[in-house]
C-alpha positions in Angstrom: 46.2 43.2 15.4 49.8 43.7 14.8 50.1 44.6 18.9 47.2 42.3 19.8 49.2 39.1 19.0 52.5 39.7 20.9 50.4 41.3 23.4 48.4 38.3 24.1 51.4 35.6 23.5 53.6 37.3 26.3 50.4 37.6 29.0 50.3 33.5 28.1 53.9 33.2 28.6 53.4 34.6 31.7 50.1 32.8 33.1 51.9 29.6 32.1 55.1 30.7 34.2 53.3 31.6 37.3 51.0 28.4 37.3 54.0 26.1 36.9 55.6 28.2 39.9 52.3 27.7 41.7 52.8 23.5 40.9 56.0 23.7 41.9 55.5 25.7 45.4 52.3 23.2 45.8 55.4 20.3 45.3 57.7 21.8 48.4 60.2 22.6 46.0 63.3 25.0 46.6 63.1 28.8 45.6 66.5 27.8 43.4 64.9 25.0 41.5 61.6 27.0 40.8 64.3 30.0 39.4 66.2 27.7 37.2 62.5 25.5 36.1 61.4 29.5 35.2 64.5 30.6 33.4 64.6 27.3 31.3 60.5 27.6 30.0 61.6 31.8 29.3 64.9 30.4 27.6 62.8 27.6 25.7 60.1 30.1 24.4 62.4 33.0 23.1 64.6 30.0 21.6 61.3 29.0 19.7 60.3 31.9 18.9 63.6 31.9 17.3 64.0 29.0 15.6 60.1 29.9 14.3 61.4 33.0 12.6 64.8 32.4 11.0 65.6 28.8 10.8 65.7 27.5 7.3 66.2 24.0 5.7 65.9 23.1 2.4 62.7 20.5 1.5 64.6 19.3 -2.1 65.9 21.3 -4.7 63.1 23.6 -5.3 61.8 23.9 -1.8 62.5 25.6 1.3 60.7 25.3 4.9 61.0 28.1 7.7 60.4 27.3 11.0 61.3 24.9 13.3 60.2 22.0 14.9 57.1 22.6 13.3 57.4 24.7 9.8 55.6 28.1 9.6 56.0 29.6 6.2 57.0 27.5 3.1 59.3 28.8 -0.2 59.1 27.8 -3.6 61.3 28.5 -6.6 59.8 29.6 -9.5 61.7 31.3 -11.9 64.8 31.7 -10.1 63.1 34.0 -7.2 61.8 32.3 -3.7 58.6 32.9 -3.7 57.0 32.6 0.2 53.6 31.0 1.4 53.4 32.2 4.9 49.9 31.0 6.7 47.0 33.7 7.5 48.6 35.4 10.5 46.6 33.8 13.4 47.4 30.4 12.2 51.0 31.7 12.0 50.9 33.1 15.4 49.7 30.0 16.6 52.5 28.3 15.1 54.8 30.1 16.3 53.6 30.1 19.9 53.5 26.0 19.1 57.2 25.9 18.2 57.1 28.1 21.7 55.6 25.8 23.5 57.4 22.5 22.3 61.3 24.2 22.5 60.2 24.9 26.2 59.0 21.6 27.0 62.2 20.3 25.3 64.1 22.4 27.5 62.5 22.2 30.6 61.5 18.5 30.7 64.7 17.3 31.9 64.5 19.1 34.7 61.2 18.0 35.6 61.7 14.6 35.0 65.2 14.8 37.5 62.4 16.5 40.0 60.1 13.6 39.9 62.3 11.0 40.0 63.9 12.7 43.3 61.2 13.2 44.8 60.4 10.1 47.7 57.0 8.6 47.5 54.9 9.7 50.5 53.9 6.4 52.4 50.3 4.6 51.6 47.5 5.8 54.1 46.8 3.4 57.1 
């Protein structure tokens, strides 16, 4: 199981990336822009995994949350010790994937909007 979840995550990311590149090819976007878009998606996914596992912020004097933009692990201060309350592994994996998708969208979104606005509209059919 420990090998299966990262493998499925990598396969899912590569599948999403290939679908997006295919869509960009259908839109007649240059190879340079396709490469930039792919790079932004990959960097966003990696940043999402890093934020999910390393980013901590306080939620009061006796509570902390690990993970951003969606909280992954909740921690509570009990008897001068931080006790972590992680969700089950499948839910944890789903939260990490969701955080990766959110950060990849936030990073690649401006490029996508720029491409959408820059394209000239097609003339209406006769």
